[in-house]
C-alpha positions, -999 to 999 in steps of 0.1 A, spaced: -408 -542 154 -405 -504 156 -367 -506 156 -371 -522 122 -396 -495 109 -379 -466 116 -349 -474 94 -375 -485 67 -393 -452 72 -358 -431 69 -344 -454 37 -380 -447 19 -379 -406 27 -339 -404 13 -351 -423 -19 -381 -400 -22 -360 -372 -18 -331 -380 -45 -354 -391 -67 -376 -356 -67 -380 -337 -97 -360 -301 -100 -383 -281 -120 -378 -243 -132 -393 -218 -111 -422 -211 -140 -438 -223 -168 -412 -206 -194 -378 -201 -180 -352 -184 -199 -314 -185 -183 -277 -186 -190 -256 -219 -191 -221 -211 -197 -225 -189 -231 -250 -208 -241 -290 -200 -231 -315 -223 -222 -352 -218 -233 -372 -243 -211 -412 -246 -212 -431 -269 -188 -464 -279 -193 -491 -300 -170 -517 -315 -185 -550 -315 -167 -581 -338 -174 -554 -361 -191 -565 -394 -209 -543 -422 -216 -516 -413 -241 -523 -376 -239 -488 -365 -225 -467 -388 -252 -489 -373 -276 -485 -333 -267 -447 -343 -260 -440 -360 -295 -460 -332 -310 -436 -304 -293 -408 -323 -297 -410 -322 -335 -411 -284 -335 -389 -273 -304 -362 -301 -306 -337 -276 -321 -306 -254 -313 -306 -218 -324 -276 -191 -329 -275 -166 -306 -254 -137 -327 -225 -117 -312 -226 -80 -315 -218 -82 -351 -255 -96 -357 -239 -125 -379 -215 -147 -360 -229 -172 -341 -211 -181 -310 -234 -190 -286 -265 -211 -284 -304 -213 -277 -310 -246 -266 -346 -252 -264 -364 -279 -245 -401 -289 -237 -415 -308 -206 -448 -323 -207 -462 -341 -175 -496 -346 -159 -508 -320 -137 -521 -345 -111 -483 -357 -109 -475 -326 -94 -471 -317 -58 -488 -281 -52 -456 -267 -46 -448 -273 -82 -479 -268 -99 -477 -228 -103 -441 -236 -119 -461 -253 -152 -483 -238 -177 -519 -255 -167 -536 -268 -200 -571 -283 -199 -576 -312 -223 -608 -317 -240 -622 -346 -259 -630 -340 -297 -626 -312 -320 -623 -276 -312 -607 -240 -316 -576 -248 -290 -564 -216 -273 -537 -203 -246 -528 -175 -227 -499 -152 -236 -472 -158 -209 -441 -138 -202 -406 -157 -201 -395 -157 -166 -427 -145 -152 -461 -160 -140 -474 -191 -159 -504 -190 -175 -535 -216 -190 -544 -231 -221 -575 -251 -233 -566 -280 -259 -586 -305 -279 -574 -336 -287 -591 -337 -323 -569 -310 -342 -563 -309 -378 -526 -310 -371 -501 -320 -341 -484 -286 -347 -515 -264 -333 -500 -277 -302 -469 -260 -309 -484 -226 -321 -502 -224 -285 -468 -235 -268 -455 -202 -285 -484 -182 -269 -474 -198 -235 -440 -185 -241 -449 -147 -247 -457 -146 -287 -488 -132 -301 -505 -143 -335 -494 -130 -367 -522 -131 -388 -549 -106 -396 -582 -121 -378 -611 -110 -399 -633 -131 -379 -668 -115 -367 -658 -121 -332 -625 -109 -336 -633 -77 -355 -659 -69 -325 -632 -67 -300 -612 -45 -324 -581 -74 -325 -553 -61 -345 -525 -87 -345 -506 -71 -375 -505 -36 -365 -497 -22 -396 -526 -1 -403 -546 -21 -427 -579 -35 -422 -597 -67 -434 -611 -66 -470 -651 -70 -473 -643 -107 -487 -622 -114 -459 -647 -105 -434 -673 -123 -453 -655 -155 -455 -639 -150 -420 -601 -155 -439 -569 -149 -413 -542 -137 -437 -508 -140 -425 -490 -108 -417 -460 -94 -437 -431 -116 -434 -450 -142 -415 -461 -160 -441 -436 -191 -440 -440 -187 -400 -456 -209 -377 -469 -176 -360 -487 -166 -389 -519 -183 -404 -505 -215 -409 -494 -238 -383 -480 -264 -402 -449 -237 -412 -417 -241 -391 -405 -226 -360 -381 -197 -373 -353 -193 -350 -341 -159 -358 -380 -145 -354 -397 -168 -331 -371 -183 -304 -348 -150 -304 -380 -130 -298 -387 -149 -268 -353 -141 -257 -359 -105 -262 -390 -107 -241 -367 -124 -212 -345 -96 -217 -373 -71 -210 -375 -89 -177 -339 -92 -165 -315 -80 -198 -287 -105 -191 -295 -129 -220 -271 -122 -247 -241 -137 -263 -212 -115 -242 -179 -103 -256 -162 -132 -237 -181 -157 -253 -176 -141 -287 -139 -139 -285 -118 -165 -302 -87 -177 -285 -57 -154 -286 -34 -175 -305 -35 -171 -346 -53 -204 -359 -60 -201 -396 -87 -230 -395 -105 -208 -367 -111 -178 -391 -117 -176 -425 -87 -156 -443 -103 -120 -458 -84 -98 -481 -89 -59 -475 -74 -29 -496 -70 6 -486 -65 35 -505 -58 72 -493 -40 103 -489 -7 108 -474 5 138 -453 44 134 -440 62 159 -421 99 151 -431 126 152 -400 150 170 -423 179 192 -412 179 222 -405 140 224 -405 115 200 -415 89 203 -440 57 185 -453 52 161 -481 19 151 -495 10 122 -518 -13 91 -516 -11 53 -504 -25 23 -514 -23 -8 -494 -35 -45 -494 -37 -67 -461 -48 -106 -451 -71 -111 -422 -55 -144 -404 -75 -141 -374 -100 -116 -359 -73 -97 -341 -46 -103 -365 -37 -94 -402 -8 -93 -425 -1 -60 -443 19 -44 -473 17 -6 -482 32 15 -508 32 54 -506 44 82 -527 48 117 -513 63 149 -528 74 183 -516 103 214 -519 124 223 -491 149 253 -498 147 253 -535 150 213 -541 122 191 -550 120 158 -533 99 128 -546 99 98 -522 82 66 -525 82 37 -500 70 1 -497 68 -18 -466 56 -49 -451 45 -64 -420 13 -72 -394 -10 -52 -376 -30 -59 -340 -65 -57 -332 -67 -59 -297 -107 -52 -294 -110 -74 -325 -117 -63 -363 -161 -64 -365 -170 -71 -331 -192 -38 -328 -200 -29 -366 -241 -27 -354 -234 3 -337 -242 35 -353 -205 47 -350 -174 34 -335 -138 33 -339 -120 -2 -340 -83 6 -331 -52 -12 -345 -15 -13 -343 8 -17 -368 47 -23 -374 64 -26 -411 93 -24 -425 112 -21 -459 127 4 -480 124 41 -493 134 55 -524 143 94 -527 151 114 -554 161 149 -548 160 174 -579 174 212 -578 169 234 -607 201 259 -615 200 285 -642 168 261 -658 189 232 -657 177 203 -634 202 183 -616 190 148 -600 201 126 -572 186 95 -561 193 73 -528 177 45 -510 172 37 -473 160 13 -448 125 21 -437 102 9 -407 68 24 -404 50 22 -366 14 35 -365 -17 34 -349 -47 34 -367 -88 38 -362 -113 22 -385 -148 32 -387 -170 11 -404 -201 20 -424 -229 3 -441 -216 -11 -474 -237 -10 -505 -223 -41 -516 -232 -75 -503 -202 -95 -487 -180 -65 -487 -171 -45 -453 -161 -11 -458 -147 18 -433 -131 51 -432 -99 51 -416 -72 75 -403 -38 66 -387 -9 86 -376 27 71 -366 65 75 -373 79 65 -408 115 61 -400 142 63 -429 180 54 -422 208 65 -443 240 49 -429 248 64 -400 218 89 -398 182 86 -398 148 108 -399 119 98 -378 93 115 -402 56 121 -387 33 103 -409 -5 104 -413 -30 85 -438 -67 88 -442 -90 73 -467 -111 42 -471 -109 2 -465 -128 -24 -479 -125 -61 -467 -138 -89 -492 -161 -116 -468 
């Protein structure tokens, strides 16, 4: 008999081990999963009655079954996701080892004021005291946000809170006499439509509530953000992945003409148009004109070129920073028309010539805040070679442009 019993016990132990639940280490957990961030809240109900777990799970699913964008550094592009999950179990079903991994919520019969401690994401679990008869199931969502680390955002004008000097809004304002007499709790500024304001029936806000929990987790362990590698597109040019954007440039031009026997400067202006086809690539066309005098001869030069540019670090990935340079390299080719004029005894004698041209340069864009919505603005400066070919000879002119760039979104 004992020889039969031993394999049975061993088999039972194996099944028990393989079916055991794997829980997170604390009541509120924020963790990376590839490019995404997981927000997991674990709640265990004590003094639960039949149906409590299902009731609370359904209530919380109605609020937290959502996926939020975790923005890249430009604060606009959402390439990473915050995936929210809530797990509700019976406290009595947990082992002593697993109980500290859950927020411990005591359930009470009848009506009352549910409340919860303010927890810390990736920190120690906390406790809550909830009543079964609430005016809205979303009360439990509001209290769960406290367990996850969020504070109330309403001005608490109830007598007990005033006596304890509670100041949820922290804006310097105080309760009015009428609010004190009625015990009103008006929402703080910007939280009128938020579940953490004075009406729990309002929705959970991704950008304010969920991202705030991620920010609190970063205070404990600052790794929860959308990394540059997750924000980058593939390096192939794919118009479907990036909405084409048109940009315009206008600026001043300064060219050092590689003339013989001596070089000389010319000055003028340049305008350009570009089409962004990928965060790292754009098509460009440019027209510039300059004039200058050398040894009594006046030169007027106009150049038109077209080509492409490559942004090795992306075009707008760091625009939230107060100052940065976004470098790129461009190569374009086209033609140059040159008119030379010499004055002899009051008479002007002119001649013209055309030349094949290529323009290779490096440019830095310094974005700054645009006063117009859906328009990006930047100051720019570039330097490079503006080559002109005349038959078997040519000039490697050194060219500088500086001005402003606008990009339509």
